[in-house]
C-alpha positions in Angstrom: -29.4 -103.0 17.7 -28.6 -105.0 14.8 -29.4 -108.8 14.7 -28.1 -111.7 12.7 -28.4 -115.4 12.5 -25.7 -116.8 14.9 -22.8 -116.1 17.1 -19.0 -117.1 16.6 -17.6 -118.8 19.7 -14.1 -119.2 18.3 -11.5 -118.4 20.8 -13.8 -118.9 23.8 -13.7 -122.7 24.3 -12.2 -122.3 27.9 -15.4 -120.5 28.9 -18.0 -122.9 27.6 -18.5 -124.5 31.1 -19.1 -121.3 33.0 -22.7 -121.0 34.3 -24.9 -118.2 33.1 -28.4 -117.1 33.7 -30.6 -117.1 30.6 -33.9 -115.3 30.9 -36.7 -114.0 28.5 -38.5 -110.7 29.1 -42.0 -110.5 28.1 -42.3 -106.8 28.7 -42.2 -103.9 31.2 -44.4 -101.3 32.6 -44.0 -98.4 35.0 -46.5 -98.2 37.8 -47.1 -96.1 40.9 -46.5 -97.9 44.2 -50.2 -97.3 45.1 -51.1 -99.4 42.0 -48.6 -102.1 42.7 -49.9 -102.4 46.4 -53.4 -102.7 45.0 -52.7 -105.7 42.7 -54.2 -109.0 43.7 -55.6 -112.2 42.1 -57.2 -111.7 38.7 -55.4 -108.3 38.2 -54.1 -107.7 34.8 -51.0 -105.6 34.1 -50.5 -104.2 30.7 -46.9 -104.4 29.3 -45.1 -102.3 26.7 -44.6 -105.2 24.3 -47.2 -105.8 21.5 -48.4 -109.5 21.0 -46.6 -109.9 17.8 -43.3 -108.6 18.9 -40.2 -110.8 19.4 -39.1 -111.2 23.0 -35.5 -110.1 24.3 -33.5 -113.1 25.3 -30.7 -112.3 27.9 -27.7 -113.8 29.4 -26.9 -112.2 32.8 -28.9 -109.1 31.9 -27.5 -108.6 28.4 -29.6 -109.0 25.3 -28.1 -111.7 23.1 -31.1 -112.5 20.8 -34.7 -112.1 19.9 -37.2 -114.9 20.0 -40.8 -116.2 20.1 -42.7 -118.4 22.8 -43.4 -121.9 21.8 -45.0 -124.7 23.5 -43.2 -128.1 24.2 -45.6 -130.6 25.8 -46.9 -128.7 28.9 -44.0 -126.4 29.1 -43.1 -122.9 27.6 -40.1 -122.7 25.4 -38.5 -120.1 23.1 -37.5 -120.3 19.4 -34.4 -118.1 18.6 -35.4 -115.9 15.7 -32.3 -113.5 15.6 -28.9 -113.3 17.3 -27.3 -110.0 18.4 -24.8 -108.3 16.1 -21.3 -109.4 17.1 -19.9 -105.9 15.9 -18.3 -103.5 18.3 -21.0 -104.1 20.9 -22.2 -107.7 20.7 -24.7 -107.4 23.4 -26.8 -104.5 24.6 -27.5 -103.2 28.2 -31.1 -103.2 29.2 -32.7 -100.4 31.1 
């Protein structure tokens, strides 16, 4: 997927007040059910993403950008680093 620095919203003004769900994916892993059932406090689950990789920023399950975690006071935030390419397929499906 190609990423760029911004999205054009020209022609979509009528949609700007529609609610969408923005989420950030830290990573994924496949596990056997028996391993999931054995999880408890203090368990550690290794994910497929490296610590220096950008995170997927998704709207309604579609990747729209890449970003990195930041701290704002006592809360997590996200700094957008790259926006998805607006070409023929402006957003990509996730698995």
